[in-house]
PDBQT receptor file of N, H, CA, C and O in Angstrom, charges set to zero:
ATOM      1  N   UNK A   1     -27.730  62.739 117.991  1.00  0.00    +0.000 N 
ATOM      2  CA  UNK A   1     -26.979  63.937 118.315  1.00  0.00    +0.000 C 
ATOM      3  C   UNK A   1     -27.713  65.124 117.682  1.00  0.00    +0.000 C 
ATOM      4  O   UNK A   1     -28.114  65.070 116.520  1.00  0.00    +0.000 OA
ATOM      5  N   UNK A   2     -27.880  66.181 118.457  1.00  0.00    +0.000 N 
ATOM      6  H   UNK A   2     -27.554  66.225 119.401  1.00  0.00    +0.000 HD
ATOM      7  CA  UNK A   2     -28.600  67.348 117.950  1.00  0.00    +0.000 C 
ATOM      8  C   UNK A   2     -27.746  68.119 116.940  1.00  0.00    +0.000 C 
ATOM      9  O   UNK A   2     -26.522  67.995 116.904  1.00  0.00    +0.000 OA
ATOM     10  N   UNK A   3     -28.425  68.904 116.137  1.00  0.00    +0.000 N 
ATOM     11  H   UNK A   3     -29.420  69.004 116.166  1.00  0.00    +0.000 HD
ATOM     12  CA  UNK A   3     -27.720  69.723 115.144  1.00  0.00    +0.000 C 
ATOM     13  C   UNK A   3     -26.786  70.714 115.834  1.00  0.00    +0.000 C 
ATOM     14  O   UNK A   3     -25.709  71.017 115.320  1.00  0.00    +0.000 OA
ATOM     15  N   UNK A   4     -27.198  71.218 116.999  1.00  0.00    +0.000 N 
ATOM     16  H   UNK A   4     -28.073  70.972 117.416  1.00  0.00    +0.000 HD
ATOM     17  CA  UNK A   4     -26.358  72.159 117.737  1.00  0.00    +0.000 C 
ATOM     18  C   UNK A   4     -25.049  71.493 118.150  1.00  0.00    +0.000 C 
ATOM     19  O   UNK A   4     -23.972  72.064 117.982  1.00  0.00    +0.000 OA
ATOM     20  N   UNK A   5     -25.151  70.288 118.690  1.00  0.00    +0.000 N 
ATOM     21  H   UNK A   5     -26.026  69.824 118.827  1.00  0.00    +0.000 HD
ATOM     22  CA  UNK A   5     -23.952  69.565 119.123  1.00  0.00    +0.000 C 
ATOM     23  C   UNK A   5     -23.063  69.272 117.922  1.00  0.00    +0.000 C 
ATOM     24  O   UNK A   5     -21.845  69.431 118.005  1.00  0.00    +0.000 OA
ATOM     25  N   UNK A   6     -23.646  68.851 116.819  1.00  0.00    +0.000 N 
ATOM     26  H   UNK A   6     -24.635  68.722 116.752  1.00  0.00    +0.000 HD
ATOM     27  CA  UNK A   6     -22.865  68.589 115.607  1.00  0.00    +0.000 C 
ATOM     28  C   UNK A   6     -22.162  69.858 115.134  1.00  0.00    +0.000 C 
ATOM     29  O   UNK A   6     -21.003  69.826 114.721  1.00  0.00    +0.000 OA
ATOM     30  N   UNK A   7     -22.885  70.975 115.200  1.00  0.00    +0.000 N 
ATOM     31  H   UNK A   7     -23.827  71.001 115.535  1.00  0.00    +0.000 HD
ATOM     32  CA  UNK A   7     -22.308  72.255 114.784  1.00  0.00    +0.000 C 
ATOM     33  C   UNK A   7     -21.134  72.637 115.687  1.00  0.00    +0.000 C 
ATOM     34  O   UNK A   7     -20.108  73.111 115.199  1.00  0.00    +0.000 OA
ATOM     35  N   UNK A   8     -21.276  72.435 116.985  1.00  0.00    +0.000 N 
ATOM     36  H   UNK A   8     -22.109  72.050 117.381  1.00  0.00    +0.000 HD
ATOM     37  CA  UNK A   8     -20.209  72.781 117.921  1.00  0.00    +0.000 C 
ATOM     38  C   UNK A   8     -18.996  71.859 117.743  1.00  0.00    +0.000 C 
ATOM     39  O   UNK A   8     -17.855  72.308 117.850  1.00  0.00    +0.000 OA
ATOM     40  N   UNK A   9     -19.240  70.588 117.476  1.00  0.00    +0.000 N 
ATOM     41  H   UNK A   9     -20.168  70.224 117.390  1.00  0.00    +0.000 HD
ATOM     42  CA  UNK A   9     -18.139  69.661 117.218  1.00  0.00    +0.000 C 
ATOM     43  C   UNK A   9     -17.378  70.081 115.970  1.00  0.00    +0.000 C 
ATOM     44  O   UNK A   9     -16.147  70.111 115.963  1.00  0.00    +0.000 OA
ATOM     45  N   UNK A  10     -18.116  70.404 114.917  1.00  0.00    +0.000 N 
ATOM     46  H   UNK A  10     -19.116  70.380 114.923  1.00  0.00    +0.000 HD
ATOM     47  CA  UNK A  10     -17.493  70.849 113.663  1.00  0.00    +0.000 C 
ATOM     48  C   UNK A  10     -16.704  72.134 113.889  1.00  0.00    +0.000 C 
ATOM     49  O   UNK A  10     -15.583  72.279 113.402  1.00  0.00    +0.000 OA
ATOM     50  N   UNK A  11     -17.292  73.051 114.623  1.00  0.00    +0.000 N 
ATOM     51  H   UNK A  11     -18.203  72.933 115.019  1.00  0.00    +0.000 HD
ATOM     52  CA  UNK A  11     -16.613  74.319 114.903  1.00  0.00    +0.000 C 
ATOM     53  C   UNK A  11     -15.329  74.072 115.695  1.00  0.00    +0.000 C 
ATOM     54  O   UNK A  11     -14.284  74.639 115.377  1.00  0.00    +0.000 OA
ATOM     55  N   UNK A  12     -15.406  73.229 116.723  1.00  0.00    +0.000 N 
ATOM     56  H   UNK A  12     -16.256  72.768 116.981  1.00  0.00    +0.000 HD
ATOM     57  CA  UNK A  12     -14.227  72.912 117.525  1.00  0.00    +0.000 C 
ATOM     58  C   UNK A  12     -13.145  72.251 116.692  1.00  0.00    +0.000 C 
ATOM     59  O   UNK A  12     -11.965  72.573 116.829  1.00  0.00    +0.000 OA
ATOM     60  N   UNK A  13     -13.547  71.319 115.821  1.00  0.00    +0.000 N 
ATOM     61  H   UNK A  13     -14.506  71.057 115.710  1.00  0.00    +0.000 HD
ATOM     62  CA  UNK A  13     -12.572  70.654 114.953  1.00  0.00    +0.000 C 
ATOM     63  C   UNK A  13     -11.897  71.663 114.038  1.00  0.00    +0.000 C 
ATOM     64  O   UNK A  13     -10.675  71.650 113.887  1.00  0.00    +0.000 OA
ATOM     65  N   UNK A  14     -12.684  72.531 113.431  1.00  0.00    +0.000 N 
ATOM     66  H   UNK A  14     -13.677  72.541 113.554  1.00  0.00    +0.000 HD
ATOM     67  CA  UNK A  14     -12.122  73.534 112.516  1.00  0.00    +0.000 C 
ATOM     68  C   UNK A  14     -11.180  74.492 113.241  1.00  0.00    +0.000 C 
ATOM     69  O   UNK A  14     -10.127  74.852 112.716  1.00  0.00    +0.000 OA
ATOM     70  N   UNK A  15     -11.563  74.898 114.439  1.00  0.00    +0.000 N 
ATOM     71  H   UNK A  15     -12.419  74.606 114.865  1.00  0.00    +0.000 HD
ATOM     72  CA  UNK A  15     -10.689  75.775 115.219  1.00  0.00    +0.000 C 
ATOM     73  C   UNK A  15      -9.400  75.048 115.595  1.00  0.00    +0.000 C 
ATOM     74  O   UNK A  15      -8.320  75.638 115.569  1.00  0.00    +0.000 OA
ATOM     75  N   UNK A  16      -9.516  73.768 115.944  1.00  0.00    +0.000 N 
ATOM     76  H   UNK A  16     -10.393  73.289 115.965  1.00  0.00    +0.000 HD
ATOM     77  CA  UNK A  16      -8.335  72.970 116.267  1.00  0.00    +0.000 C 
ATOM     78  C   UNK A  16      -7.402  72.836 115.080  1.00  0.00    +0.000 C 
ATOM     79  O   UNK A  16      -6.183  72.930 115.219  1.00  0.00    +0.000 OA
ATOM     80  N   UNK A  17      -7.986  72.617 113.910  1.00  0.00    +0.000 N 
ATOM     81  H   UNK A  17      -8.977  72.541 113.797  1.00  0.00    +0.000 HD
ATOM     82  CA  UNK A  17      -7.182  72.514 112.691  1.00  0.00    +0.000 C 
ATOM     83  C   UNK A  17      -6.451  73.831 112.432  1.00  0.00    +0.000 C 
ATOM     84  O   UNK A  17      -5.266  73.833 112.100  1.00  0.00    +0.000 OA
ATOM     85  N   UNK A  18      -7.153  74.934 112.584  1.00  0.00    +0.000 N 
ATOM     86  H   UNK A  18      -8.115  74.932 112.854  1.00  0.00    +0.000 HD
ATOM     87  CA  UNK A  18      -6.549  76.254 112.364  1.00  0.00    +0.000 C 
ATOM     88  C   UNK A  18      -5.413  76.507 113.353  1.00  0.00    +0.000 C 
ATOM     89  O   UNK A  18      -4.338  76.970 112.970  1.00  0.00    +0.000 OA
ATOM     90  N   UNK A  19      -5.657  76.204 114.613  1.00  0.00    +0.000 N 
ATOM     91  H   UNK A  19      -6.530  75.829 114.924  1.00  0.00    +0.000 HD
ATOM     92  CA  UNK A  19      -4.610  76.407 115.635  1.00  0.00    +0.000 C 
ATOM     93  C   UNK A  19      -3.402  75.530 115.332  1.00  0.00    +0.000 C 
ATOM     94  O   UNK A  19      -2.262  75.991 115.392  1.00  0.00    +0.000 OA
ATOM     95  N   UNK A  20      -3.655  74.263 115.006  1.00  0.00    +0.000 N 
ATOM     96  H   UNK A  20      -4.581  73.888 114.957  1.00  0.00    +0.000 HD
ATOM     97  CA  UNK A  20      -2.560  73.348 114.685  1.00  0.00    +0.000 C 
ATOM     98  C   UNK A  20      -1.762  73.810 113.479  1.00  0.00    +0.000 C 
ATOM     99  O   UNK A  20      -0.532  73.751 113.477  1.00  0.00    +0.000 OA
ATOM    100  N   UNK A  21      -2.463  74.267 112.461  1.00  0.00    +0.000 N 
ATOM    101  H   UNK A  21      -3.461  74.315 112.463  1.00  0.00    +0.000 HD
ATOM    102  CA  UNK A  21      -1.794  74.754 111.255  1.00  0.00    +0.000 C 
ATOM    103  C   UNK A  21      -0.920  75.965 111.587  1.00  0.00    +0.000 C 
ATOM    104  O   UNK A  21       0.225  76.052 111.142  1.00  0.00    +0.000 OA
ATOM    105  N   UNK A  22      -1.462  76.889 112.364  1.00  0.00    +0.000 N 
ATOM    106  H   UNK A  22      -2.392  76.819 112.725  1.00  0.00    +0.000 HD
ATOM    107  CA  UNK A  22      -0.698  78.091 112.731  1.00  0.00    +0.000 C 
ATOM    108  C   UNK A  22       0.530  77.739 113.567  1.00  0.00    +0.000 C 
ATOM    109  O   UNK A  22       1.605  78.303 113.367  1.00  0.00    +0.000 OA
ATOM    110  N   UNK A  23       0.366  76.809 114.498  1.00  0.00    +0.000 N 
ATOM    111  H   UNK A  23      -0.508  76.351 114.660  1.00  0.00    +0.000 HD
ATOM    112  CA  UNK A  23       1.506  76.382 115.312  1.00  0.00    +0.000 C 
ATOM    113  C   UNK A  23       2.555  75.678 114.450  1.00  0.00    +0.000 C 
ATOM    114  O   UNK A  23       3.755  75.856 114.659  1.00  0.00    +0.000 OA
ATOM    115  N   UNK A  24       2.105  74.886 113.491  1.00  0.00    +0.000 N 
ATOM    116  H   UNK A  24       1.130  74.741 113.321  1.00  0.00    +0.000 HD
ATOM    117  CA  UNK A  24       3.028  74.200 112.585  1.00  0.00    +0.000 C 
ATOM    118  C   UNK A  24       3.818  75.181 111.735  1.00  0.00    +0.000 C 
ATOM    119  O   UNK A  24       5.023  75.019 111.540  1.00  0.00    +0.000 OA
ATOM    120  N   UNK A  25       3.139  76.185 111.238  1.00  0.00    +0.000 N 
ATOM    121  H   UNK A  25       2.161  76.316 111.397  1.00  0.00    +0.000 HD
ATOM    122  CA  UNK A  25       3.810  77.209 110.435  1.00  0.00    +0.000 C 
ATOM    123  C   UNK A  25       4.827  77.963 111.279  1.00  0.00    +0.000 C 
ATOM    124  O   UNK A  25       5.942  78.229 110.829  1.00  0.00    +0.000 OA
ATOM    125  N   UNK A  26       4.444  78.306 112.498  1.00  0.00    +0.000 N 
ATOM    126  H   UNK A  26       3.538  78.091 112.864  1.00  0.00    +0.000 HD
ATOM    127  CA  UNK A  26       5.354  79.015 113.397  1.00  0.00    +0.000 C 
ATOM    128  C   UNK A  26       6.578  78.158 113.713  1.00  0.00    +0.000 C 
ATOM    129  O   UNK A  26       7.704  78.657 113.702  1.00  0.00    +0.000 OA
ATOM    130  N   UNK A  27       6.367  76.877 113.994  1.00  0.00    +0.000 N 
ATOM    131  H   UNK A  27       5.453  76.471 114.004  1.00  0.00    +0.000 HD
ATOM    132  CA  UNK A  27       7.469  75.969 114.288  1.00  0.00    +0.000 C 
ATOM    133  C   UNK A  27       8.415  75.853 113.097  1.00  0.00    +0.000 C 
ATOM    134  O   UNK A  27       9.634  75.929 113.251  1.00  0.00    +0.000 OA
ATOM    135  N   UNK A  28       7.844  75.668 111.909  1.00  0.00    +0.000 N 
ATOM    136  H   UNK A  28       6.853  75.607 111.784  1.00  0.00    +0.000 HD
ATOM    137  CA  UNK A  28       8.668  75.512 110.705  1.00  0.00    +0.000 C 
ATOM    138  C   UNK A  28       9.447  76.791 110.405  1.00  0.00    +0.000 C 
ATOM    139  O   UNK A  28      10.614  76.735 110.020  1.00  0.00    +0.000 OA
ATOM    140  N   UNK A  29       8.806  77.927 110.579  1.00  0.00    +0.000 N 
ATOM    141  H   UNK A  29       7.857  77.972 110.892  1.00  0.00    +0.000 HD
ATOM    142  CA  UNK A  29       9.470  79.207 110.332  1.00  0.00    +0.000 C 
ATOM    143  C   UNK A  29      10.639  79.402 111.294  1.00  0.00    +0.000 C 
ATOM    144  O   UNK A  29      11.727  79.804 110.884  1.00  0.00    +0.000 OA
ATOM    145  N   UNK A  30      10.409  79.117 112.565  1.00  0.00    +0.000 N 
ATOM    146  H   UNK A  30       9.525  78.790 112.898  1.00  0.00    +0.000 HD
ATOM    147  CA  UNK A  30      11.480  79.245 113.559  1.00  0.00    +0.000 C 
ATOM    148  C   UNK A  30      12.638  78.300 113.237  1.00  0.00    +0.000 C 
ATOM    149  O   UNK A  30      13.805  78.687 113.300  1.00  0.00    +0.000 OA
ATOM    150  N   UNK A  31      12.301  77.062 112.892  1.00  0.00    +0.000 N 
ATOM    151  H   UNK A  31      11.353  76.747 112.841  1.00  0.00    +0.000 HD
ATOM    152  CA  UNK A  31      13.339  76.065 112.584  1.00  0.00    +0.000 C 
ATOM    153  C   UNK A  31      14.162  76.494 111.364  1.00  0.00    +0.000 C 
ATOM    154  O   UNK A  31      15.389  76.398 111.364  1.00  0.00    +0.000 OA
ATOM    155  N   UNK A  32      13.475  76.962 110.341  1.00  0.00    +0.000 N 
ATOM    156  H   UNK A  32      12.478  77.040 110.341  1.00  0.00    +0.000 HD
ATOM    157  CA  UNK A  32      14.160  77.384 109.123  1.00  0.00    +0.000 C 
ATOM    158  C   UNK A  32      15.023  78.609 109.383  1.00  0.00    +0.000 C 
ATOM    159  O   UNK A  32      16.147  78.688 108.888  1.00  0.00    +0.000 OA
ATOM    160  N   UNK A  33      14.515  79.559 110.147  1.00  0.00    +0.000 N 
ATOM    161  H   UNK A  33      13.602  79.494 110.549  1.00  0.00    +0.000 HD
ATOM    162  CA  UNK A  33      15.269  80.763 110.476  1.00  0.00    +0.000 C 
ATOM    163  C   UNK A  33      16.548  80.420 111.224  1.00  0.00    +0.000 C 
ATOM    164  O   UNK A  33      17.614  80.953 110.915  1.00  0.00    +0.000 OA
ATOM    165  N   UNK A  34      16.444  79.531 112.207  1.00  0.00    +0.000 N 
ATOM    166  H   UNK A  34      15.579  79.098 112.457  1.00  0.00    +0.000 HD
ATOM    167  CA  UNK A  34      17.629  79.123 112.965  1.00  0.00    +0.000 C 
ATOM    168  C   UNK A  34      18.664  78.451 112.070  1.00  0.00    +0.000 C 
ATOM    169  O   UNK A  34      19.860  78.724 112.169  1.00  0.00    +0.000 OA
ATOM    170  N   UNK A  35      18.185  77.565 111.192  1.00  0.00    +0.000 N 
ATOM    171  H   UNK A  35      17.213  77.343 111.111  1.00  0.00    +0.000 HD
ATOM    172  CA  UNK A  35      19.113  76.879 110.292  1.00  0.00    +0.000 C 
ATOM    173  C   UNK A  35      19.803  77.872 109.360  1.00  0.00    +0.000 C 
ATOM    174  O   UNK A  35      21.023  77.826 109.201  1.00  0.00    +0.000 OA
ATOM    175  N   UNK A  36      19.037  78.766 108.744  1.00  0.00    +0.000 N 
ATOM    176  H   UNK A  36      18.046  78.803 108.873  1.00  0.00    +0.000 HD
ATOM    177  CA  UNK A  36      19.618  79.718 107.801  1.00  0.00    +0.000 C 
ATOM    178  C   UNK A  36      20.602  80.652 108.503  1.00  0.00    +0.000 C 
ATOM    179  O   UNK A  36      21.664  80.954 107.959  1.00  0.00    +0.000 OA
ATOM    180  N   UNK A  37      20.256  81.113 109.709  1.00  0.00    +0.000 N 
ATOM    181  H   UNK A  37      19.393  80.867 110.151  1.00  0.00    +0.000 HD
ATOM    182  CA  UNK A  37      21.180  81.962 110.466  1.00  0.00    +0.000 C 
ATOM    183  C   UNK A  37      22.472  81.225 110.790  1.00  0.00    +0.000 C 
ATOM    184  O   UNK A  37      23.557  81.798 110.691  1.00  0.00    +0.000 OA
ATOM    185  N   UNK A  38      22.360  79.970 111.172  1.00  0.00    +0.000 N 
ATOM    186  H   UNK A  38      21.479  79.505 111.252  1.00  0.00    +0.000 HD
ATOM    187  CA  UNK A  38      23.540  79.168 111.478  1.00  0.00    +0.000 C 
ATOM    188  C   UNK A  38      24.415  79.008 110.235  1.00  0.00    +0.000 C 
ATOM    189  O   UNK A  38      25.631  79.194 110.290  1.00  0.00    +0.000 OA
ATOM    190  N   UNK A  39      23.789  78.667 109.131  1.00  0.00    +0.000 N 
ATOM    191  H   UNK A  39      22.801  78.516 109.086  1.00  0.00    +0.000 HD
ATOM    192  CA  UNK A  39      24.556  78.467 107.890  1.00  0.00    +0.000 C 
ATOM    193  C   UNK A  39      25.227  79.758 107.441  1.00  0.00    +0.000 C 
ATOM    194  O   UNK A  39      26.399  79.745 107.065  1.00  0.00    +0.000 OA
ATOM    195  N   UNK A  40      24.496  80.877 107.476  1.00  0.00    +0.000 N 
ATOM    196  H   UNK A  40      23.544  80.887 107.782  1.00  0.00    +0.000 HD
ATOM    197  CA  UNK A  40      25.089  82.161 107.081  1.00  0.00    +0.000 C 
ATOM    198  C   UNK A  40      26.242  82.541 108.012  1.00  0.00    +0.000 C 
ATOM    199  O   UNK A  40      27.269  83.046 107.559  1.00  0.00    +0.000 OA
ATOM    200  N   UNK A  41      26.069  82.297 109.310  1.00  0.00    +0.000 N 
ATOM    201  H   UNK A  41      25.235  81.886 109.677  1.00  0.00    +0.000 HD
ATOM    202  CA  UNK A  41      27.134  82.668 110.247  1.00  0.00    +0.000 C 
ATOM    203  C   UNK A  41      28.389  81.820 110.042  1.00  0.00    +0.000 C 
ATOM    204  O   UNK A  41      29.486  82.224 110.427  1.00  0.00    +0.000 OA
ATOM    205  N   UNK A  42      28.222  80.643 109.434  1.00  0.00    +0.000 N 
ATOM    206  H   UNK A  42      27.330  80.315 109.122  1.00  0.00    +0.000 HD
ATOM    207  CA  UNK A  42      29.353  79.771 109.131  1.00  0.00    +0.000 C 
ATOM    208  C   UNK A  42      29.893  80.005 107.722  1.00  0.00    +0.000 C 
ATOM    209  O   UNK A  42      30.796  79.300 107.270  1.00  0.00    +0.000 OA
ATOM    210  N   UNK A  43      29.334  81.001 107.034  1.00  0.00    +0.000 N 
ATOM    211  H   UNK A  43      28.601  81.573 107.401  1.00  0.00    +0.000 HD
ATOM    212  CA  UNK A  43      29.789  81.303 105.679  1.00  0.00    +0.000 C 
ATOM    213  C   UNK A  43      29.342  80.273 104.645  1.00  0.00    +0.000 C 
ATOM    214  O   UNK A  43      29.982  80.120 103.605  1.00  0.00    +0.000 OA
ATOM    215  N   UNK A  44      28.254  79.572 104.922  1.00  0.00    +0.000 N 
ATOM    216  H   UNK A  44      27.733  79.696 105.767  1.00  0.00    +0.000 HD
ATOM    217  CA  UNK A  44      27.797  78.503 104.043  1.00  0.00    +0.000 C 
ATOM    218  C   UNK A  44      26.651  78.981 103.137  1.00  0.00    +0.000 C 
ATOM    219  O   UNK A  44      25.597  78.350 103.066  1.00  0.00    +0.000 OA
ATOM    220  N   UNK A  45      26.877  80.091 102.459  1.00  0.00    +0.000 N 
ATOM    221  H   UNK A  45      27.734  80.604 102.516  1.00  0.00    +0.000 HD
ATOM    222  CA  UNK A  45      25.863  80.694 101.597  1.00  0.00    +0.000 C 
ATOM    223  C   UNK A  45      25.401  79.733 100.506  1.00  0.00    +0.000 C 
ATOM    224  O   UNK A  45      24.215  79.698 100.177  1.00  0.00    +0.000 OA
ATOM    225  N   UNK A  46      26.310  78.962  99.950  1.00  0.00    +0.000 N 
ATOM    226  H   UNK A  46      27.273  78.990 100.218  1.00  0.00    +0.000 HD
ATOM    227  CA  UNK A  46      25.925  78.019  98.897  1.00  0.00    +0.000 C 
ATOM    228  C   UNK A  46      24.989  76.935  99.419  1.00  0.00    +0.000 C 
ATOM    229  O   UNK A  46      24.107  76.475  98.694  1.00  0.00    +0.000 OA
ATOM    230  N   UNK A  47      25.176  76.527 100.667  1.00  0.00    +0.000 N 
ATOM    231  H   UNK A  47      25.892  76.901 101.255  1.00  0.00    +0.000 HD
ATOM    232  CA  UNK A  47      24.271  75.549 101.262  1.00  0.00    +0.000 C 
ATOM    233  C   UNK A  47      22.859  76.123 101.410  1.00  0.00    +0.000 C 
ATOM    234  O   UNK A  47      21.868  75.423 101.204  1.00  0.00    +0.000 OA
ATOM    235  N   UNK A  48      22.784  77.397 101.767  1.00  0.00    +0.000 N 
ATOM    236  H   UNK A  48      23.589  77.967 101.934  1.00  0.00    +0.000 HD
ATOM    237  CA  UNK A  48      21.482  78.058 101.891  1.00  0.00    +0.000 C 
ATOM    238  C   UNK A  48      20.783  78.058 100.539  1.00  0.00    +0.000 C 
ATOM    239  O   UNK A  48      19.609  77.699 100.446  1.00  0.00    +0.000 OA
ATOM    240  N   UNK A  49      21.494  78.456  99.497  1.00  0.00    +0.000 N 
ATOM    241  H   UNK A  49      22.447  78.748  99.573  1.00  0.00    +0.000 HD
ATOM    242  CA  UNK A  49      20.907  78.489  98.154  1.00  0.00    +0.000 C 
ATOM    243  C   UNK A  49      20.434  77.113  97.727  1.00  0.00    +0.000 C 
ATOM    244  O   UNK A  49      19.329  76.971  97.203  1.00  0.00    +0.000 OA
ATOM    245  N   UNK A  50      21.257  76.102  97.944  1.00  0.00    +0.000 N 
ATOM    246  H   UNK A  50      22.154  76.217  98.370  1.00  0.00    +0.000 HD
ATOM    247  CA  UNK A  50      20.897  74.746  97.541  1.00  0.00    +0.000 C 
ATOM    248  C   UNK A  50      19.698  74.225  98.344  1.00  0.00    +0.000 C 
ATOM    249  O   UNK A  50      18.849  73.516  97.805  1.00  0.00    +0.000 OA
ATOM    250  N   UNK A  51      19.632  74.574  99.617  1.00  0.00    +0.000 N 
ATOM    251  H   UNK A  51      20.322  75.151 100.056  1.00  0.00    +0.000 HD
ATOM    252  CA  UNK A  51      18.545  74.109 100.477  1.00  0.00    +0.000 C 
ATOM    253  C   UNK A  51      17.179  74.581  99.987  1.00  0.00    +0.000 C 
ATOM    254  O   UNK A  51      16.179  73.884 100.157  1.00  0.00    +0.000 OA
ATOM    255  N   UNK A  52      17.139  75.757  99.384  1.00  0.00    +0.000 N 
ATOM    256  H   UNK A  52      17.951  76.323  99.246  1.00  0.00    +0.000 HD
ATOM    257  CA  UNK A  52      15.871  76.293  98.904  1.00  0.00    +0.000 C 
ATOM    258  C   UNK A  52      15.379  75.611  97.630  1.00  0.00    +0.000 C 
ATOM    259  O   UNK A  52      14.213  75.759  97.265  1.00  0.00    +0.000 OA
ATOM    260  N   UNK A  53      16.233  74.881  96.963  1.00  0.00    +0.000 N 
ATOM    261  H   UNK A  53      17.180  74.761  97.259  1.00  0.00    +0.000 HD
ATOM    262  CA  UNK A  53      15.810  74.213  95.728  1.00  0.00    +0.000 C 
ATOM    263  C   UNK A  53      15.866  72.688  95.819  1.00  0.00    +0.000 C 
ATOM    264  O   UNK A  53      15.440  71.999  94.891  1.00  0.00    +0.000 OA
ATOM    265  N   UNK A  54      16.382  72.160  96.915  1.00  0.00    +0.000 N 
ATOM    266  H   UNK A  54      16.728  72.719  97.669  1.00  0.00    +0.000 HD
ATOM    267  CA  UNK A  54      16.563  70.714  97.051  1.00  0.00    +0.000 C 
ATOM    268  C   UNK A  54      16.063  70.260  98.426  1.00  0.00    +0.000 C 
ATOM    269  O   UNK A  54      16.750  70.431  99.433  1.00  0.00    +0.000 OA
ATOM    270  N   UNK A  55      14.864  69.684  98.456  1.00  0.00    +0.000 N 
ATOM    271  H   UNK A  55      14.306  69.545  97.638  1.00  0.00    +0.000 HD
ATOM    272  CA  UNK A  55      14.258  69.282  99.728  1.00  0.00    +0.000 C 
ATOM    273  C   UNK A  55      15.074  68.224 100.462  1.00  0.00    +0.000 C 
ATOM    274  O   UNK A  55      15.173  68.255 101.688  1.00  0.00    +0.000 OA
ATOM    275  N   UNK A  56      15.650  67.301  99.729  1.00  0.00    +0.000 N 
ATOM    276  H   UNK A  56      15.569  67.275  98.732  1.00  0.00    +0.000 HD
ATOM    277  CA  UNK A  56      16.460  66.262 100.366  1.00  0.00    +0.000 C 
ATOM    278  C   UNK A  56      17.702  66.862 101.024  1.00  0.00    +0.000 C 
ATOM    279  O   UNK A  56      18.098  66.456 102.117  1.00  0.00    +0.000 OA
ATOM    280  N   UNK A  57      18.307  67.831 100.345  1.00  0.00    +0.000 N 
ATOM    281  H   UNK A  57      17.986  68.162  99.458  1.00  0.00    +0.000 HD
ATOM    282  CA  UNK A  57      19.477  68.503 100.904  1.00  0.00    +0.000 C 
ATOM    283  C   UNK A  57      19.093  69.303 102.149  1.00  0.00    +0.000 C 
ATOM    284  O   UNK A  57      19.835  69.332 103.131  1.00  0.00    +0.000 OA
ATOM    285  N   UNK A  58      17.943  69.943 102.101  1.00  0.00    +0.000 N 
ATOM    286  H   UNK A  58      17.340  69.920 101.303  1.00  0.00    +0.000 HD
ATOM    287  CA  UNK A  58      17.448  70.693 103.253  1.00  0.00    +0.000 C 
ATOM    288  C   UNK A  58      17.282  69.752 104.449  1.00  0.00    +0.000 C 
ATOM    289  O   UNK A  58      17.688  70.081 105.563  1.00  0.00    +0.000 OA
ATOM    290  N   UNK A  59      16.689  68.590 104.215  1.00  0.00    +0.000 N 
ATOM    291  H   UNK A  59      16.359  68.323 103.310  1.00  0.00    +0.000 HD
ATOM    292  CA  UNK A  59      16.514  67.617 105.284  1.00  0.00    +0.000 C 
ATOM    293  C   UNK A  59      17.859  67.186 105.857  1.00  0.00    +0.000 C 
ATOM    294  O   UNK A  59      18.006  67.025 107.068  1.00  0.00    +0.000 OA
ATOM    295  N   UNK A  60      18.843  66.999 104.971  1.00  0.00    +0.000 N 
ATOM    296  H   UNK A  60      18.724  67.129 103.987  1.00  0.00    +0.000 HD
ATOM    297  CA  UNK A  60      20.183  66.621 105.420  1.00  0.00    +0.000 C 
ATOM    298  C   UNK A  60      20.770  67.701 106.322  1.00  0.00    +0.000 C 
ATOM    299  O   UNK A  60      21.410  67.391 107.326  1.00  0.00    +0.000 OA
ATOM    300  N   UNK A  61      20.556  68.957 105.970  1.00  0.00    +0.000 N 
ATOM    301  H   UNK A  61      20.036  69.209 105.154  1.00  0.00    +0.000 HD
ATOM    302  CA  UNK A  61      21.054  70.064 106.783  1.00  0.00    +0.000 C 
ATOM    303  C   UNK A  61      20.387  70.078 108.152  1.00  0.00    +0.000 C 
ATOM    304  O   UNK A  61      21.051  70.322 109.160  1.00  0.00    +0.000 OA
ATOM    305  N   UNK A  62      19.086  69.821 108.202  1.00  0.00    +0.000 N 
ATOM    306  H   UNK A  62      18.547  69.623 107.384  1.00  0.00    +0.000 HD
ATOM    307  CA  UNK A  62      18.387  69.773 109.490  1.00  0.00    +0.000 C 
ATOM    308  C   UNK A  62      18.930  68.642 110.356  1.00  0.00    +0.000 C 
ATOM    309  O   UNK A  62      19.009  68.779 111.576  1.00  0.00    +0.000 OA
ATOM    310  N   UNK A  63      19.299  67.546 109.743  1.00  0.00    +0.000 N 
ATOM    311  H   UNK A  63      19.235  67.435 108.751  1.00  0.00    +0.000 HD
ATOM    312  CA  UNK A  63      19.816  66.404 110.486  1.00  0.00    +0.000 C 
ATOM    313  C   UNK A  63      21.218  66.667 111.032  1.00  0.00    +0.000 C 
ATOM    314  O   UNK A  63      21.626  66.071 112.029  1.00  0.00    +0.000 OA
ATOM    315  N   UNK A  64      21.960  67.573 110.365  1.00  0.00    +0.000 N 
ATOM    316  H   UNK A  64      21.629  68.057 109.555  1.00  0.00    +0.000 HD
ATOM    317  CA  UNK A  64      23.289  67.959 110.860  1.00  0.00    +0.000 C 
ATOM    318  C   UNK A  64      23.125  68.560 112.206  1.00  0.00    +0.000 C 
ATOM    319  O   UNK A  64      24.108  68.963 112.826  1.00  0.00    +0.000 OA
TER     320      UNK A  64
């Protein structure tokens, strides 16, 4: 395999990783925003506070 082809493969992989990371961040942000808005609209402020310090509790809220 030529150095050019190796360079292009590496570049494509890196760009793919960057795109995937950005999409993942966007997905997580949207999901978290929806959950927090739902909880606040239900008057569940304490659940919001707890979710930010307890990952297991946050997961439980997402499963609700």
